[in-house]
C-alpha positions in Angstrom: -7.1 -8.8 2.7 -4.2 -10.8 1.3 -3.8 -12.4 -2.0 -0.1 -12.2 -2.4 2.1 -11.5 -5.4 5.8 -12.0 -5.4 8.2 -9.3 -4.3 9.7 -8.9 -7.8 8.1 -6.8 -10.4 5.8 -9.1 -12.3 5.1 -8.8 -16.0 1.5 -10.1 -16.2 -1.4 -10.3 -13.7 -0.3 -13.6 -12.2 -2.4 -12.8 -9.1 -0.7 -15.6 -7.2 -3.1 -16.0 -4.4 -1.5 -19.2 -3.2 1.7 -17.9 -1.6 -0.4 -15.5 0.6 -3.0 -18.1 1.3 -0.3 -20.7 2.3 1.4 -18.2 4.6 -2.0 -17.3 6.2 -3.0 -20.9 6.5 0.2 -21.6 8.5 -0.6 -18.7 10.8 -4.1 -20.1 11.2 -2.7 -23.4 12.5 -1.6 -21.4 15.5 -4.6 -19.1 15.7 -7.7 -19.9 13.7 -8.9 -16.3 13.9 -5.9 -14.8 12.0 -6.3 -12.9 8.8 -3.5 -10.8 7.4 -4.4 -7.1 7.5 -3.8 -4.6 4.7 -2.0 -1.3 4.9 -3.8 1.4 2.9 -0.9 3.7 2.3 -3.2 6.3 0.8 -4.3 7.3 4.3 -0.7 8.0 5.2 -0.3 9.9 1.9 -3.0 12.2 3.1 -1.1 13.1 6.2 1.3 16.0 6.5 4.1 13.4 6.0 3.7 9.6 6.1 6.9 9.4 8.2 4.8 10.8 11.1 2.2 8.0 10.8 1.2 6.2 14.0 1.9 3.0 12.0 5.6 3.4 12.7 5.2 3.5 16.5 6.3 0.8 18.9 2.6 -0.2 19.4 2.2 -1.2 15.8 5.0 -1.9 13.3 8.0 -0.3 15.0 10.4 2.3 13.9 11.4 3.0 10.2 14.5 5.0 10.6 17.1 2.2 10.4 17.4 -1.1 12.2 14.1 -2.0 13.6 14.5 -1.9 17.4 11.0 -1.1 18.6 7.6 -2.8 18.2 6.8 -6.5 17.8 9.4 -7.0 15.1 12.3 -5.5 17.0 15.5 -7.4 16.3 14.0 -9.6 13.6 16.7 -11.0 11.3 16.6 -10.7 7.5 19.0 -12.6 5.3 21.6 -10.0 5.9 21.3 -8.8 9.5 18.8 -7.0 11.6 15.6 -6.1 9.7 16.1 -2.6 8.4 13.9 0.3 7.0 14.8 3.7 5.7 11.4 5.3 5.2 10.6 8.5 3.4 13.8 8.9 1.4 12.8 7.3 -1.9 9.6 6.3 -3.8 6.2 7.5 -2.9 3.0 6.3 -1.1 -0.1 5.8 -3.2 -2.7 8.5 -3.2 -6.4 8.0 -3.5 -6.3 9.9 -6.8 -3.9 7.2 -8.2 -6.1 4.4 -6.9 -9.1 5.9 -8.7 -7.0 6.2 -11.8 -5.8 2.6 -11.8 -9.3 1.2 -11.1 -11.0 3.2 -13.8 -9.2 1.2 -16.6 -11.0 -1.6 -18.5 -8.3 -3.5 -20.2 -5.5 -5.5 -18.5 -3.5 -4.7 -21.6 -4.4 -3.6 -25.1 -2.7 -5.6 -27.9 -5.7 -5.2 -30.1 -5.6 -1.4 -29.7 -1.9 -1.4 -30.3 -2.4 -3.2 -33.7 -4.8 -0.4 -34.6 -2.2 2.2 -33.6 -4.4 3.3 -30.8 -3.2 2.8 -27.2 -5.6 2.9 -24.2 -4.4 2.8 -20.7 -3.7 -0.5 -19.1 -2.8 -1.7 -15.6 0.2 -4.0 -16.0 3.8 -3.9 -17.4 5.3 -3.9 -19.9 4.4 -0.5 -21.3 3.5 0.0 -24.9 5.6 3.2 -24.8 8.2 3.1 -22.0 8.5 6.9 -22.1 4.8 7.6 -21.8 4.3 8.9 -18.2 0.5 9.0 -18.6 0.4 5.3 -19.5 2.7 4.4 -16.7 0.6 6.2 -14.2 -2.2 3.7 -14.6 0.0 0.7 -13.9 -0.5 -1.0 -10.6 3.0 -2.4 -10.4 4.5 1.1 -10.9 2.8 2.4 -7.8 3.4 -0.9 -5.9 7.1 -0.2 -6.5 6.9 3.3 -5.1 5.7 2.0 -1.7 8.4 -0.6 -1.5 11.0 2.1 -2.1 9.3 4.5 0.3 9.6 2.1 3.2 13.2 1.5 2.2 15.7 -0.8 3.8 14.9 -4.5 3.2 11.6 -3.6 1.7 13.3 -1.8 -1.1 15.1 -4.9 -2.3 13.2 -7.7 -4.0 15.6 -10.2 -2.7 14.8 -9.4 1.0 11.5 -7.5 1.0 9.5 -10.5 2.3 11.5 -10.5 5.5 9.6 -7.4 6.6 6.0 -8.2 7.8 5.1 -4.8 6.1 5.6 -6.7 2.8 2.5 -8.8 3.4 0.4 -5.9 4.5 1.4 -3.8 1.5 0.7 -6.6 -0.9 -2.6 -7.2 0.7 -3.5 -3.6 -0.2 -2.1 -3.9 -3.8 -4.3 -6.9 -4.3 -7.3 -5.0 -2.9 -6.6 -2.4 -5.6 -6.5 -5.3 -8.2 -9.8 -6.6 -6.9 -11.3 -3.1 -7.3 -10.0 -3.1 -10.9 -11.6 -6.6 -11.5 -14.9 -5.4 -10.1 -14.8 -2.5 -12.5 -14.0 -4.8 -15.4 -17.1 -6.9 -14.6 -19.6 -4.3 -13.6 -18.8 -1.3 -15.9 -16.7 -2.7 -18.8 -18.6 -5.9 -19.2 -15.4 -7.9 -19.3 -15.0 -11.3 -17.6 -11.9 -10.8 -15.4 -11.3 -14.6 -15.3 -10.3 -14.5 -18.9 -8.7 -11.0 -19.1 -5.1 -12.2 -19.0 -2.4 -9.9 -20.4 -1.5 -10.6 -24.0 2.0 -9.0 -23.7 3.5 -10.8 -20.8 7.1 -9.5 -21.1 9.0 -12.8 -20.8 8.9 -16.6 -20.5 7.1 -18.2 -17.5 4.5 -15.4 -17.4 2.1 -16.9 -20.0 -1.5 -17.8 -19.0 -0.8 -21.5 -19.3 2.6 -21.5 -17.7 2.9 -23.2 -14.3 3.1 -20.9 -11.3 6.5 -20.5 -9.8 6.5 -22.4 -6.5 2.9 -23.7 -7.1 3.3 -25.9 -10.1 -0.1 -27.5 -9.5 -1.6 -24.2 -10.8 -1.5 -22.4 -14.1 -0.9 -18.7 -14.0 -4.4 -17.9 -15.4 -6.0 -19.9 -12.6 -4.9 -17.0 -10.3 -7.6 -14.9 -12.0 -10.4 -17.2 -10.9 -13.2 -15.6 -8.9 -13.1 -18.5 -6.5 -10.4 -16.9 -4.5 -12.7 -14.0 -3.3 -15.8 -16.1 -3.5 -14.5 -18.9 -1.3 -11.3 -17.9 0.4 -11.4 -14.3 1.5 -12.9 -10.9 0.8 -12.1 -7.3 1.7 -13.5 -5.0 4.4 -13.8 -1.5 3.1 -12.0 1.4 4.7 -13.6 3.3 7.6 -15.4 6.4 6.6 -15.8 9.9 8.2 -17.2 11.0 10.5 -16.7 7.9 12.7 -13.4 6.3 11.8 -13.8 3.5 14.3 -10.2 3.3 15.6 -8.2 5.1 18.2 -5.4 5.3 15.6 -7.5 7.3 13.1 -9.3 10.6 13.1 -11.6 12.3 10.5 -9.7 15.0 8.6 -12.6 17.3 7.7 -10.6 19.1 5.0 -10.3 15.9 2.9 -13.3 14.1 4.4 -11.0 11.1 4.9 -10.0 9.0 7.9 -6.3 9.7 8.4 -3.7 8.2 10.7 -2.9 10.1 13.9 0.5 11.5 14.1 3.3 10.1 16.4 4.5 13.6 17.0 4.3 15.3 20.4 5.5 18.7 19.1 3.4 19.6 16.0 0.4 17.3 15.8 -2.4 18.4 13.5 -4.7 15.5 14.7 -4.3 16.7 18.3 -4.2 13.0 19.3 -1.7 13.5 22.1 -4.0 15.8 24.0 -6.9 13.3 23.8 -7.9 10.8 26.5 -6.7 8.0 24.3 -3.2 9.2 24.7 -3.1 7.7 28.2 -3.5 4.2 26.8 -1.6 4.7 23.6 1.9 5.0 25.1 3.4 7.5 22.6 3.9 10.2 25.2 7.1 8.6 26.4 8.2 7.3 23.0 10.9 9.0 20.9 9.6 9.9 17.4 13.0 8.7 16.0 14.7 6.2 18.3 18.4 5.9 18.2 19.3 3.1 15.9 21.9 1.9 13.4 21.4 3.3 9.9 23.4 1.1 7.6 22.8 1.5 3.9 22.8 -1.9 2.1 23.4 -2.6 -1.6 20.1 -3.2 -3.4 20.3 -6.5 -5.3 16.9 -6.5 -6.9 15.6 -2.9 -7.2 11.9 -2.1 -7.6 11.9 -0.1 -10.8 10.5 1.9 -12.4 9.1 3.8 -9.4 7.4 7.1 -8.7 9.7 9.9 -7.6 9.3 11.4 -4.1 6.7 14.1 -3.7 8.8 16.5 -1.7 8.0 15.1 1.7 11.0 13.3 3.0 12.2 11.7 6.2 14.2 14.9 6.9 11.2 17.2 6.3 8.8 15.4 8.6 8.9 17.9 11.5 8.7 20.9 9.1 5.8 19.3 7.3 4.0 18.7 10.6 4.5 22.3 11.5 3.1 23.5 8.2 0.1 21.3 8.6 -0.7 22.9 12.0 -0.3 26.3 10.5 -2.6 25.4 7.6 -5.2 24.1 10.0 -5.1 27.3 12.0 -5.2 29.5 8.9 -8.4 31.4 8.1 -8.4 29.6 4.7 -9.1 26.4 6.6 -12.8 25.4 6.2 -14.9 25.1 9.3 -14.6 21.7 11.0 -18.3 21.1 10.7 -18.1 21.2 6.9 -16.9 18.1 5.0 -15.1 19.1 1.8 -13.6 16.3 -0.3 -10.2 17.1 -1.8 -10.5 20.8 -1.1 -7.9 23.6 -0.6 -5.5 23.7 1.0 -4.3 20.1 1.1 -4.3 19.3 -2.6 -2.7 22.7 -3.5 0.0 22.1 -0.9 0.9 18.7 -2.2 0.8 19.9 -5.8 3.3 22.6 -4.9 5.5 20.1 -3.1 5.5 17.8 -6.2 6.5 20.7 -8.5 9.3 21.7 -6.2 10.7 18.1 -6.0 11.0 16.9 -8.9 -4.5 -24.9 -2.6 -8.2 -25.9 -3.0 -10.7 -23.9 -1.0 -12.2 -25.7 2.1 -15.8 -26.5 1.9 -16.3 -26.0 5.6 -18.9 -23.3 6.5 -17.6 -20.0 7.6 -14.2 -20.5 6.0 -14.3 -17.3 4.0 -12.3 -14.7 5.8 -13.1 -11.0 6.3 -9.9 -9.1 5.7 -9.7 -6.0 7.8 -8.0 -2.7 7.6 -4.8 -2.6 9.6 -5.8 0.2 12.0 -8.8 -1.7 13.2 -6.7 -4.1 15.3 
């Protein structure tokens, strides 16, 4: 699932697979079965509040409310102290609606349309019109920035983001979105994605024939080759309702989507804590918000521009969970036996919240890796 871009906002579709591949290859020297999973943040967007996601439990990625002191990355050191997160205070997770928007575009950028004074949507910076919100909403980097800022802490700073393992899982998902866009280019738009390099690259070093930073045996445009997904890796699709295939997920019949179980033991719309799996999960005795240091750090390399929060913050997580339980118990809630995609009340609820908030591939057989969704561990 990982074909990694750099932490910094990029100005053209460099698609630098090599950093991710190199990192993954080093891991595979220790364990040949390793592949880096992707974090589909749209499933946490579909929750009452992504802060409540089971992802931030000690069993998975550890806490997100300050210094990381739980989970497998507890006590990890970044370049400026203990690895830190401040989730849910800035930025925004990516919704499925935005993913569909980004992957419905044909052109990487549209210089020819610009010359004709007609601008179509495109998927990379720089924008033709920096003030055009509709144009910006189609740009993958824009929504990529939102998740960096939502996780917060080291992840919100381009100079330190890669210290957090979440960085790789997030970028694996961003590159999955990019691959969906490339498939759309090829199948629907009749465009060869290997040649569809951006015309307006926004600065030196980003041109198609410029050498890749850190991988100077490649040109930037070679990152667009199909060989990466044909020979090196591919993507496993998300689990689908009604069988989500993971103890960490359940089928939300209102949205007809597999959604993360909640970490909460007070208001839990997924009712996970009353299920038999709770005995093996370990959340019963785990604090939702462990006591930890919350030290704000100056951001050296901000991820901007970025989507604004949608009204669901770290501080509203409990209230949002209670509201979700009330909605589920409301007579407006559709029967659990009926699968209704994107129906009331979830979309209307979120809409109201938004308005209120302002190397060379190996030739060995079987080398191509199947990249899995994070919650299928």
